[in-house]
N, CA, C and O atoms as a GROMACS GRO file, in nm:
protein
  540
    1MET      N    1   0.782   1.182   1.553
    1MET     CA    2   0.907   1.126   1.533
    1MET      C    3   0.937   0.978   1.521
    1MET      O    4   0.962   0.917   1.625
    2PRO      N    5   0.936   0.915   1.407
    2PRO     CA    6   1.010   0.826   1.350
    2PRO      C    7   0.997   0.665   1.452
    2PRO      O    8   1.048   0.664   1.564
    3PRO      N    9   0.945   0.573   1.413
    3PRO     CA   10   0.910   0.476   1.481
    3PRO      C   11   1.101   0.366   1.484
    3PRO      O   12   1.177   0.349   1.389
    4ARG      N   13   1.109   0.344   1.551
    4ARG     CA   14   1.245   0.277   1.557
    4ARG      C   15   1.264   0.147   1.431
    4ARG      O   16   1.174   0.064   1.416
    5ARG      N   17   1.360   0.145   1.367
    5ARG     CA   18   1.386   0.077   1.266
    5ARG      C   19   1.414  -0.059   1.296
    5ARG      O   20   1.507  -0.061   1.375
    6LYS      N   21   1.385  -0.142   1.276
    6LYS     CA   22   1.357  -0.296   1.256
    6LYS      C   23   1.483  -0.360   1.161
    6LYS      O   24   1.567  -0.288   1.107
    7PRO      N   25   1.482  -0.486   1.151
    7PRO     CA   26   1.547  -0.520   1.029
    7PRO      C   27   1.500  -0.498   0.914
    7PRO      O   28   1.403  -0.424   0.899
    8PRO      N   29   1.565  -0.564   0.807
    8PRO     CA   30   1.492  -0.511   0.669
    8PRO      C   31   1.347  -0.669   0.651
    8PRO      O   32   1.255  -0.655   0.570
    9ASP      N   33   1.360  -0.811   0.744
    9ASP     CA   34   1.317  -0.909   0.722
    9ASP      C   35   1.235  -0.963   0.783
    9ASP      O   36   1.186  -1.076   0.791
   10ASP      N   37   1.216  -0.756   0.876
   10ASP     CA   38   1.097  -0.794   0.998
   10ASP      C   39   0.962  -0.727   0.905
   10ASP      O   40   0.953  -0.637   0.822
   11PRO      N   41   0.873  -0.816   0.965
   11PRO     CA   42   0.736  -0.742   0.898
   11PRO      C   43   0.699  -0.598   0.975
   11PRO      O   44   0.682  -0.488   0.923
   12LEU      N   45   0.694  -0.630   1.093
   12LEU     CA   46   0.665  -0.476   1.125
   12LEU      C   47   0.775  -0.385   1.081
   12LEU      O   48   0.755  -0.263   1.081
   13GLU      N   49   0.908  -0.444   1.037
   13GLU     CA   50   0.977  -0.249   0.961
   13GLU      C   51   0.869  -0.204   0.836
   13GLU      O   52   0.854  -0.085   0.807
   14TRP      N   53   0.803  -0.303   0.774
   14TRP     CA   54   0.735  -0.352   0.644
   14TRP      C   55   0.594  -0.227   0.744
   14TRP      O   56   0.590  -0.105   0.732
   15LEU      N   57   0.556  -0.262   0.780
   15LEU     CA   58   0.453  -0.229   0.863
   15LEU      C   59   0.446  -0.077   0.863
   15LEU      O   60   0.366  -0.008   0.800
   16ASN      N   61   0.543  -0.037   0.942
   16ASN     CA   62   0.631   0.145   1.013
   16ASN      C   63   0.671   0.133   0.893
   16ASN      O   64   0.578   0.052   0.888
   17ARG      N   65   0.721   0.133   0.779
   17ARG     CA   66   0.728   0.217   0.613
   17ARG      C   67   0.560   0.213   0.581
   17ARG      O   68   0.508   0.319   0.547
   18ALA      N   69   0.489   0.112   0.590
   18ALA     CA   70   0.333   0.133   0.536
   18ALA      C   71   0.318   0.230   0.584
   18ALA      O   72   0.316   0.338   0.526
   19ARG      N   73   0.305   0.211   0.702
   19ARG     CA   74   0.206   0.355   0.811
   19ARG      C   75   0.294   0.474   0.788
   19ARG      O   76   0.237   0.573   0.834
   20SER      N   77   0.388   0.498   0.745
   20SER     CA   78   0.495   0.639   0.676
   20SER      C   79   0.440   0.639   0.514
   20SER      O   80   0.442   0.762   0.510
   21ASN      N   81   0.410   0.614   0.425
   21ASN     CA   82   0.396   0.670   0.292
   21ASN      C   83   0.258   0.686   0.329
   21ASN      O   84   0.202   0.789   0.291
   22LEU      N   85   0.166   0.566   0.424
   22LEU     CA   86  -0.030   0.603   0.445
   22LEU      C   87  -0.009   0.805   0.503
   22LEU      O   88  -0.069   0.904   0.460
   23ASP      N   89   0.092   0.796   0.604
   23ASP     CA   90   0.063   0.951   0.672
   23ASP      C   91   0.141   1.051   0.567
   23ASP      O   92   0.150   1.171   0.594
   24MET      N   93   0.184   1.009   0.475
   24MET     CA   94   0.225   1.091   0.355
   24MET      C   95   0.104   1.113   0.223
   24MET      O   96   0.096   1.203   0.139
   25ALA      N   97   0.011   0.982   0.248
   25ALA     CA   98  -0.037   1.037   0.110
   25ALA      C   99  -0.184   1.098   0.165
   25ALA      O  100  -0.253   1.153   0.079
   26LYS      N  101  -0.252   1.089   0.345
   26LYS     CA  102  -0.320   1.175   0.370
   26LYS      C  103  -0.231   1.299   0.393
   26LYS      O  104  -0.314   1.372   0.447
   27ALA      N  105  -0.152   1.350   0.390
   27ALA     CA  106  -0.140   1.503   0.406
   27ALA      C  107  -0.063   1.586   0.276
   27ALA      O  108  -0.023   1.702   0.273
   28GLY      N  109  -0.058   1.473   0.165
   28GLY     CA  110  -0.055   1.541   0.028
   28GLY      C  111  -0.200   1.596   0.018
   28GLY      O  112  -0.226   1.690  -0.058
   29SER      N  113  -0.274   1.550   0.080
   29SER     CA  114  -0.451   1.632   0.053
   29SER      C  115  -0.432   1.795   0.043
   29SER      O  116  -0.463   1.866  -0.053
   30ARG      N  117  -0.352   1.848   0.207
   30ARG     CA  118  -0.339   1.991   0.326
   30ARG      C  119  -0.277   2.076   0.187
   30ARG      O  120  -0.328   2.185   0.161
   31LEU      N  121  -0.175   2.026   0.107
   31LEU     CA  122  -0.062   2.123   0.048
   31LEU      C  123  -0.136   2.151  -0.112
   31LEU      O  124  -0.179   2.085  -0.207
   32ARG      N  125  -0.123   2.256  -0.083
   32ARG     CA  126  -0.200   2.335  -0.217
   32ARG      C  127  -0.184   2.336  -0.348
   32ARG      O  128  -0.256   2.354  -0.446
   33THR      N  129   0.027   2.294  -0.306
   33THR     CA  130   0.063   2.309  -0.447
   33THR      C  131   0.104   2.152  -0.513
   33THR      O  132   0.198   2.150  -0.592
   34VAL      N  133   0.020   1.999  -0.476
   34VAL     CA  134   0.024   1.893  -0.483
   34VAL      C  135  -0.031   1.828  -0.566
   34VAL      O  136  -0.150   1.804  -0.548
   35TYR      N  137   0.016   1.791  -0.652
   35TYR     CA  138  -0.101   1.740  -0.767
   35TYR      C  139  -0.123   1.566  -0.673
   35TYR      O  140  -0.044   1.505  -0.601
   36PHE      N  141  -0.260   1.535  -0.717
   36PHE     CA  142  -0.349   1.396  -0.613
   36PHE      C  143  -0.183   1.314  -0.685
   36PHE      O  144  -0.087   1.300  -0.611
   37GLU      N  145  -0.179   1.277  -0.810
   37GLU     CA  146  -0.118   1.207  -0.825
   37GLU      C  147  -0.012   1.149  -0.697
   37GLU      O  148   0.011   1.032  -0.666
   38ASP      N  149   0.056   1.307  -0.623
   38ASP     CA  150   0.180   1.213  -0.575
   38ASP      C  151   0.118   1.141  -0.454
   38ASP      O  152   0.162   1.031  -0.423
   39PRO      N  153  -0.003   1.208  -0.373
   39PRO     CA  154  -0.050   1.140  -0.281
   39PRO      C  155  -0.095   0.979  -0.256
   39PRO      O  156  -0.088   0.888  -0.173
   40CYS      N  157  -0.151   1.017  -0.407
   40CYS     CA  158  -0.174   0.870  -0.495
   40CYS      C  159  -0.073   0.759  -0.470
   40CYS      O  160  -0.081   0.657  -0.402
   41PHE      N  161   0.036   0.817  -0.555
   41PHE     CA  162   0.112   0.666  -0.556
   41PHE      C  163   0.168   0.660  -0.371
   41PHE      O  164   0.213   0.556  -0.323
   42GLU      N  165   0.157   0.759  -0.310
   42GLU     CA  166   0.195   0.740  -0.125
   42GLU      C  167   0.106   0.640  -0.080
   42GLU      O  168   0.133   0.546  -0.004
   43ALA      N  169  -0.043   0.680  -0.152
   43ALA     CA  170  -0.069   0.527  -0.102
   43ALA      C  171  -0.107   0.400  -0.106
   43ALA      O  172  -0.139   0.317  -0.020
   44GLN      N  173  -0.091   0.402  -0.275
   44GLN     CA  174  -0.038   0.268  -0.336
   44GLN      C  175   0.146   0.241  -0.293
   44GLN      O  176   0.182   0.126  -0.317
   45GLN      N  177   0.243   0.324  -0.240
   45GLN     CA  178   0.311   0.276  -0.121
   45GLN      C  179   0.290   0.214  -0.043
   45GLN      O  180   0.357   0.111  -0.049
   46ALA      N  181   0.187   0.222   0.090
   46ALA     CA  182   0.187   0.226   0.164
   46ALA      C  183   0.067   0.083   0.152
   46ALA      O  184   0.080  -0.002   0.240
   47ALA      N  185  -0.002   0.068   0.087
   47ALA     CA  186  -0.055  -0.051   0.067
   47ALA      C  187   0.048  -0.156  -0.017
   47ALA      O  188   0.068  -0.248   0.062
   48GLU      N  189   0.093  -0.173  -0.095
   48GLU     CA  190   0.195  -0.260  -0.168
   48GLU      C  191   0.277  -0.297  -0.013
   48GLU      O  192   0.254  -0.411   0.027
   49LYS      N  193   0.352  -0.227   0.059
   49LYS     CA  194   0.441  -0.279   0.147
   49LYS      C  195   0.366  -0.283   0.311
   49LYS      O  196   0.419  -0.280   0.422
   50ALA      N  197   0.252  -0.290   0.278
   50ALA     CA  198   0.128  -0.389   0.378
   50ALA      C  199   0.166  -0.504   0.304
   50ALA      O  200   0.253  -0.581   0.343
   51ILE      N  201   0.100  -0.517   0.192
   51ILE     CA  202   0.078  -0.692   0.170
   51ILE      C  203   0.246  -0.722   0.118
   51ILE      O  204   0.255  -0.816   0.039
   52LYS      N  205   0.341  -0.671   0.143
   52LYS     CA  206   0.438  -0.734   0.141
   52LYS      C  207   0.466  -0.781   0.282
   52LYS      O  208   0.469  -0.903   0.302
   53ALA      N  209   0.486  -0.696   0.380
   53ALA     CA  210   0.460  -0.711   0.524
   53ALA      C  211   0.379  -0.872   0.571
   53ALA      O  212   0.424  -0.936   0.666
   54VAL      N  213   0.270  -0.916   0.499
   54VAL     CA  214   0.179  -1.031   0.536
   54VAL      C  215   0.271  -1.164   0.486
   54VAL      O  216   0.307  -1.272   0.531
   55LEU      N  217   0.288  -1.071   0.343
   55LEU     CA  218   0.373  -1.242   0.249
   55LEU      C  219   0.513  -1.228   0.317
   55LEU      O  220   0.586  -1.301   0.251
   56LEU      N  221   0.592  -1.166   0.425
   56LEU     CA  222   0.713  -1.203   0.465
   56LEU      C  223   0.635  -1.238   0.651
   56LEU      O  224   0.692  -1.266   0.757
   57HIS      N  225   0.548  -1.227   0.630
   57HIS     CA  226   0.438  -1.237   0.793
   57HIS      C  227   0.447  -1.414   0.799
   57HIS      O  228   0.472  -1.487   0.896
   58LEU      N  229   0.412  -1.455   0.635
   58LEU     CA  230   0.342  -1.588   0.642
   58LEU      C  231   0.479  -1.645   0.561
   58LEU      O  232   0.426  -1.728   0.486
   59GLY      N  233   0.562  -1.647   0.544
   59GLY     CA  234   0.677  -1.680   0.505
   59GLY      C  235   0.672  -1.669   0.320
   59GLY      O  236   0.775  -1.698   0.259
   60ILE      N  237   0.584  -1.640   0.266
   60ILE     CA  238   0.593  -1.616   0.125
   60ILE      C  239   0.716  -1.558   0.112
   60ILE      O  240   0.774  -1.496   0.201
   61ARG      N  241   0.779  -1.590  -0.064
   61ARG     CA  242   0.892  -1.518  -0.100
   61ARG      C  243   0.793  -1.478  -0.194
   61ARG      O  244   0.702  -1.545  -0.242
   62PHE      N  245   0.841  -1.285  -0.223
   62PHE     CA  246   0.794  -1.223  -0.358
   62PHE      C  247   0.898  -1.163  -0.396
   62PHE      O  248   0.997  -1.127  -0.333
   63PRO      N  249   0.856  -1.148  -0.559
   63PRO     CA  250   0.936  -1.064  -0.622
   63PRO      C  251   0.945  -0.871  -0.614
   63PRO      O  252   0.864  -0.811  -0.543
   64PHE      N  253   1.011  -0.824  -0.664
   64PHE     CA  254   0.996  -0.669  -0.638
   64PHE      C  255   0.920  -0.638  -0.761
   64PHE      O  256   0.956  -0.612  -0.875
   65THR      N  257   0.787  -0.649  -0.697
   65THR     CA  258   0.686  -0.560  -0.822
   65THR      C  259   0.644  -0.430  -0.765
   65THR      O  260   0.707  -0.381  -0.671
   66HIS      N  261   0.547  -0.376  -0.814
   66HIS     CA  262   0.449  -0.311  -0.762
   66HIS      C  263   0.346  -0.308  -0.852
   66HIS      O  264   0.299  -0.214  -0.916
   67ASP      N  265   0.306  -0.465  -0.847
   67ASP     CA  266   0.164  -0.456  -0.903
   67ASP      C  267   0.111  -0.562  -0.819
   67ASP      O  268   0.159  -0.675  -0.812
   68LEU      N  269  -0.026  -0.506  -0.734
   68LEU     CA  270  -0.077  -0.510  -0.644
   68LEU      C  271  -0.108  -0.619  -0.663
   68LEU      O  272  -0.056  -0.708  -0.596
   69GLY      N  273  -0.221  -0.654  -0.777
   69GLY     CA  274  -0.287  -0.828  -0.752
   69GLY      C  275  -0.189  -0.946  -0.773
   69GLY      O  276  -0.188  -1.047  -0.703
   70ASP      N  277  -0.092  -0.917  -0.896
   70ASP     CA  278   0.023  -1.022  -0.832
   70ASP      C  279   0.069  -1.082  -0.715
   70ASP      O  280   0.090  -1.202  -0.699
   71LEU      N  281   0.089  -0.957  -0.603
   71LEU     CA  282   0.168  -0.979  -0.440
   71LEU      C  283   0.041  -1.005  -0.371
   71LEU      O  284   0.071  -1.087  -0.284
   72LEU      N  285  -0.089  -0.979  -0.363
   72LEU     CA  286  -0.223  -1.062  -0.345
   72LEU      C  287  -0.257  -1.184  -0.453
   72LEU      O  288  -0.374  -1.220  -0.442
   73ASP      N  289  -0.215  -1.223  -0.508
   73ASP     CA  290  -0.219  -1.352  -0.584
   73ASP      C  291  -0.153  -1.469  -0.505
   73ASP      O  292  -0.218  -1.567  -0.471
   74LEU      N  293  -0.023  -1.453  -0.479
   74LEU     CA  294   0.079  -1.508  -0.346
   74LEU      C  295  -0.007  -1.538  -0.229
   74LEU      O  296  -0.022  -1.644  -0.168
   75ILE      N  297  -0.058  -1.424  -0.212
   75ILE     CA  298  -0.113  -1.481  -0.077
   75ILE      C  299  -0.210  -1.531  -0.084
   75ILE      O  300  -0.230  -1.598   0.017
   76LYS      N  301  -0.325  -1.536  -0.189
   76LYS     CA  302  -0.421  -1.649  -0.251
   76LYS      C  303  -0.402  -1.738  -0.232
   76LYS      O  304  -0.485  -1.811  -0.177
   77LYS      N  305  -0.228  -1.795  -0.284
   77LYS     CA  306  -0.163  -1.917  -0.348
   77LYS      C  307  -0.172  -1.995  -0.261
   77LYS      O  308  -0.182  -2.116  -0.282
   78GLY      N  309  -0.170  -1.921  -0.099
   78GLY     CA  310  -0.106  -1.953   0.034
   78GLY      C  311  -0.199  -1.908   0.090
   78GLY      O  312  -0.199  -1.813   0.168
   79ARG      N  313  -0.327  -1.998   0.042
   79ARG     CA  314  -0.484  -2.030   0.064
   79ARG      C  315  -0.485  -1.914   0.255
   79ARG      O  316  -0.454  -1.944   0.371
   80LYS      N  317  -0.533  -1.800   0.196
   80LYS     CA  318  -0.509  -1.746   0.324
   80LYS      C  319  -0.661  -1.630   0.220
   80LYS      O  320  -0.646  -1.583   0.106
   81THR      N  321  -0.754  -1.618   0.286
   81THR     CA  322  -0.843  -1.508   0.228
   81THR      C  323  -0.816  -1.382   0.215
   81THR      O  324  -0.731  -1.345   0.296
   82ILE      N  325  -0.853  -1.303   0.147
   82ILE     CA  326  -0.852  -1.170   0.155
   82ILE      C  327  -1.038  -1.066   0.132
   82ILE      O  328  -1.132  -1.073   0.052
   83PRO      N  329  -1.012  -1.005   0.222
   83PRO     CA  330  -1.181  -0.966   0.220
   83PRO      C  331  -1.127  -0.886   0.080
   83PRO      O  332  -1.020  -0.861   0.024
   84LYS      N  333  -1.235  -0.869   0.067
   84LYS     CA  334  -1.281  -0.758  -0.100
   84LYS      C  335  -1.219  -0.664  -0.063
   84LYS      O  336  -1.129  -0.633  -0.142
   85THR      N  337  -1.229  -0.589   0.044
   85THR     CA  338  -1.229  -0.433   0.012
   85THR      C  339  -1.035  -0.416   0.040
   85THR      O  340  -0.985  -0.304   0.034
   86VAL      N  341  -0.944  -0.547   0.072
   86VAL     CA  342  -0.804  -0.546   0.014
   86VAL      C  343  -0.779  -0.595  -0.142
   86VAL      O  344  -0.673  -0.563  -0.195
   87GLN      N  345  -0.834  -0.638  -0.183
   87GLN     CA  346  -0.852  -0.709  -0.295
   87GLN      C  347  -0.889  -0.572  -0.395
   87GLN      O  348  -0.839  -0.571  -0.507
   88ALA      N  349  -0.973  -0.461  -0.353
   88ALA     CA  350  -0.994  -0.336  -0.373
   88ALA      C  351  -0.813  -0.291  -0.415
   88ALA      O  352  -0.797  -0.205  -0.502
   89ALA      N  353  -0.719  -0.340  -0.364
   89ALA     CA  354  -0.589  -0.259  -0.380
   89ALA      C  355  -0.516  -0.310  -0.526
   89ALA      O  356  -0.399  -0.298  -0.560
   90ASP      N  357  -0.617  -0.365  -0.590
   90ASP     CA  358  -0.571  -0.425  -0.717
   90ASP      C  359  -0.555  -0.264  -0.810
   90ASP      O  360  -0.472  -0.242  -0.898
   91ARG      N  361  -0.645  -0.180  -0.766
   91ARG     CA  362  -0.677  -0.028  -0.824
   91ARG      C  363  -0.565   0.044  -0.815
   91ARG      O  364  -0.546   0.130  -0.902
   92LEU      N  365  -0.476   0.027  -0.716
   92LEU     CA  366  -0.398   0.114  -0.655
   92LEU      C  367  -0.284   0.122  -0.768
   92LEU      O  368  -0.234   0.230  -0.799
   93THR      N  369  -0.254   0.023  -0.814
   93THR     CA  370  -0.119  -0.008  -0.889
   93THR      C  371  -0.102   0.086  -0.998
   93THR      O  372   0.013   0.121  -1.026
   94ARG      N  373  -0.192   0.128  -1.057
   94ARG     CA  374  -0.170   0.236  -1.186
   94ARG      C  375  -0.043   0.356  -1.094
   94ARG      O  376   0.053   0.420  -1.135
   95PHE      N  377  -0.109   0.339  -0.951
   95PHE     CA  378  -0.090   0.476  -0.882
   95PHE      C  379   0.093   0.523  -0.870
   95PHE      O  380   0.158   0.619  -0.831
   96ALA      N  381   0.123   0.362  -0.942
   96ALA     CA  382   0.305   0.319  -0.925
   96ALA      C  383   0.362   0.412  -0.980
   96ALA      O  384   0.427   0.507  -0.936
   97VAL      N  385   0.309   0.350  -1.165
   97VAL     CA  386   0.421   0.400  -1.255
   97VAL      C  387   0.345   0.525  -1.301
   97VAL      O  388   0.369   0.645  -1.294
   98VAL      N  389   0.238   0.447  -1.353
   98VAL     CA  390   0.196   0.552  -1.485
   98VAL      C  391   0.130   0.658  -1.450
   98VAL      O  392   0.131   0.730  -1.550
   99THR      N  393   0.045   0.735  -1.322
   99THR     CA  394   0.069   0.805  -1.359
   99THR      C  395   0.098   0.966  -1.243
   99THR      O  396   0.030   1.049  -1.184
  100ARG      N  397   0.260   0.932  -1.268
  100ARG     CA  398   0.383   1.014  -1.180
  100ARG      C  399   0.370   1.088  -1.283
  100ARG      O  400   0.326   1.202  -1.264
  101TYR      N  401   0.398   1.052  -1.399
  101TYR     CA  402   0.503   1.152  -1.499
  101TYR      C  403   0.392   1.242  -1.599
  101TYR      O  404   0.276   1.208  -1.623
  102PRO      N  405   0.453   1.350  -1.642
  102PRO     CA  406   0.337   1.387  -1.703
  102PRO      C  407   0.286   1.327  -1.828
  102PRO      O  408   0.354   1.256  -1.902
  103GLY      N  409   0.158   1.362  -1.848
  103GLY     CA  410   0.094   1.300  -2.017
  103GLY      C  411   0.068   1.141  -2.046
  103GLY      O  412   0.009   1.086  -2.140
  104MET      N  413   0.133   1.090  -1.931
  104MET     CA  414   0.104   0.976  -1.929
  104MET      C  415  -0.071   0.929  -1.911
  104MET      O  416  -0.134   0.874  -2.002
  105ALA      N  417  -0.106   0.951  -1.830
  105ALA     CA  418  -0.256   0.970  -1.767
  105ALA      C  419  -0.322   1.028  -1.777
  105ALA      O  420  -0.258   1.110  -1.842
  106GLU      N  421  -0.406   1.066  -1.771
  106GLU     CA  422  -0.547   1.141  -1.693
  106GLU      C  423  -0.495   1.177  -1.576
  106GLU      O  424  -0.435   1.097  -1.504
  107PRO      N  425  -0.521   1.354  -1.532
  107PRO     CA  426  -0.472   1.372  -1.408
  107PRO      C  427  -0.590   1.310  -1.308
  107PRO      O  428  -0.708   1.301  -1.342
  108VAL      N  429  -0.548   1.279  -1.208
  108VAL     CA  430  -0.596   1.216  -1.092
  108VAL      C  431  -0.714   1.374  -1.009
  108VAL      O  432  -0.701   1.496  -0.998
  109THR      N  433  -0.853   1.237  -0.957
  109THR     CA  434  -0.893   1.346  -0.969
  109THR      C  435  -0.918   1.339  -0.778
  109THR      O  436  -0.891   1.232  -0.724
  110ARG      N  437  -0.958   1.431  -0.709
  110ARG     CA  438  -1.024   1.416  -0.609
  110ARG      C  439  -1.066   1.296  -0.540
  110ARG      O  440  -1.004   1.236  -0.453
  111GLN      N  441  -1.188   1.265  -0.594
  111GLN     CA  442  -1.272   1.186  -0.562
  111GLN      C  443  -1.167   1.058  -0.604
  111GLN      O  444  -1.169   0.983  -0.506
  112GLU      N  445  -1.092   1.013  -0.690
  112GLU     CA  446  -1.007   0.935  -0.659
  112GLU      C  447  -0.905   0.949  -0.590
  112GLU      O  448  -0.847   0.844  -0.615
  113PHE      N  449  -0.831   1.014  -0.510
  113PHE     CA  450  -0.770   1.044  -0.460
  113PHE      C  451  -0.833   0.972  -0.273
  113PHE      O  452  -0.780   0.901  -0.187
  114THR      N  453  -0.924   1.018  -0.282
  114THR     CA  454  -1.006   0.970  -0.146
  114THR      C  455  -1.007   0.849  -0.132
  114THR      O  456  -0.960   0.795  -0.032
  115ARG      N  457  -1.072   0.773  -0.250
  115ARG     CA  458  -1.067   0.611  -0.224
  115ARG      C  459  -0.898   0.565  -0.242
  115ARG      O  460  -0.858   0.459  -0.193
  116ALA      N  461  -0.820   0.644  -0.305
  116ALA     CA  462  -0.719   0.545  -0.304
  116ALA      C  463  -0.666   0.550  -0.168
  116ALA      O  464  -0.612   0.443  -0.136
  117VAL      N  465  -0.664   0.622  -0.096
  117VAL     CA  466  -0.640   0.680   0.064
  117VAL      C  467  -0.691   0.544   0.144
  117VAL      O  468  -0.630   0.462   0.213
  118LYS      N  469  -0.864   0.557   0.096
  118LYS     CA  470  -0.892   0.497   0.200
  118LYS      C  471  -0.909   0.327   0.149
  118LYS      O  472  -0.965   0.247   0.224
  119ILE      N  473  -0.865   0.293   0.044
  119ILE     CA  474  -0.774   0.155   0.002
  119ILE      C  475  -0.681   0.104   0.075
  119ILE      O  476  -0.675  -0.014   0.109
  120ALA      N  477  -0.586   0.213   0.110
  120ALA     CA  478  -0.451   0.210   0.126
  120ALA      C  479  -0.524   0.202   0.324
  120ALA      O  480  -0.467   0.115   0.390
  121GLU      N  481  -0.560   0.228   0.349
  121GLU     CA  482  -0.569   0.268   0.483
  121GLU      C  483  -0.643   0.128   0.543
  121GLU      O  484  -0.626   0.101   0.662
  122GLN      N  485  -0.731   0.033   0.453
  122GLN     CA  486  -0.800  -0.075   0.478
  122GLN      C  487  -0.695  -0.161   0.500
  122GLN      O  488  -0.673  -0.205   0.613
  123VAL      N  489  -0.614  -0.195   0.385
  123VAL     CA  490  -0.477  -0.274   0.300
  123VAL      C  491  -0.401  -0.266   0.434
  123VAL      O  492  -0.376  -0.375   0.486
  124VAL      N  493  -0.357  -0.143   0.505
  124VAL     CA  494  -0.288  -0.144   0.612
  124VAL      C  495  -0.353  -0.181   0.727
  124VAL      O  496  -0.284  -0.239   0.811
  125ARG      N  497  -0.481  -0.161   0.756
  125ARG     CA  498  -0.545  -0.205   0.891
  125ARG      C  499  -0.584  -0.402   0.900
  125ARG      O  500  -0.599  -0.487   0.988
  126TRP      N  501  -0.584  -0.392   0.737
  126TRP     CA  502  -0.577  -0.560   0.793
  126TRP      C  503  -0.453  -0.644   0.831
  126TRP      O  504  -0.448  -0.749   0.896
  127ALA      N  505  -0.317  -0.544   0.755
  127ALA     CA  506  -0.211  -0.655   0.774
  127ALA      C  507  -0.188  -0.578   0.871
  127ALA      O  508  -0.074  -0.617   0.896
  128GLU      N  509  -0.203  -0.516   0.930
  128GLU     CA  510  -0.186  -0.452   1.120
  128GLU      C  511  -0.232  -0.583   1.180
  128GLU      O  512  -0.149  -0.659   1.228
  129LYS      N  513  -0.366  -0.612   1.178
  129LYS     CA  514  -0.422  -0.715   1.212
  129LYS      C  515  -0.425  -0.891   1.208
  129LYS      O  516  -0.481  -0.976   1.278
  130LEU      N  517  -0.317  -0.897   1.063
  130LEU     CA  518  -0.325  -1.003   1.067
  130LEU      C  519  -0.232  -1.084   1.059
  130LEU      O  520  -0.228  -1.206   1.040
  131ILE      N  521  -0.110  -0.959   1.086
  131ILE     CA  522   0.035  -0.959   1.174
  131ILE      C  523  -0.007  -0.996   1.315
  131ILE      O  524   0.015  -1.104   1.368
  132ALA      N  525  -0.069  -0.894   1.368
  132ALA     CA  526  -0.121  -0.958   1.488
  132ALA      C  527  -0.130  -0.994   1.595
  132ALA      O  528  -0.107  -0.980   1.715
  133LYS      N  529  -0.204  -1.088   1.454
  133LYS     CA  530  -0.265  -1.220   1.552
  133LYS      C  531  -0.195  -1.358   1.525
  133LYS      O  532  -0.247  -1.464   1.561
  134LYS      N  533  -0.104  -1.353   1.476
  134LYS     CA  534   0.068  -1.434   1.458
  134LYS      C  535   0.153  -1.424   1.530
  134LYS      O  536   0.242  -1.508   1.528
  135SER      N  537   0.156  -1.329   1.610
  135SER     CA  538   0.274  -1.257   1.626
  135SER      C  539   0.280  -1.281   1.798
  135SER      O  540   0.372  -1.233   1.864
   0.00000   0.00000   0.00000
């Protein structure tokens, strides 16, 4: 059952969405007909929404972009230290658009998929801890 919805300006709603995307990314690998590109998109979305939850929590305005490096830079400019494991989220940006369409990129491998989910998990965990500390 999905969690109770919160207002769209509540960082916890963004975290709920991040967790939902992360669950879909993990589930994708168990389905035989799913291309790895699709759950990698969900992993990217999980990281993006977790980062945006942190930005909301810190009161930092952000553009509507899928570029995780740009979003993380906004947090750095706000003088927040970002762990290397979270900075790795920049690698997920390519899954937001390019890999989703036939012929635009090489197919995603199982190894790349596994790495993408691991990065997304680390980003979501980091966001949860950071937001829980100040809530």
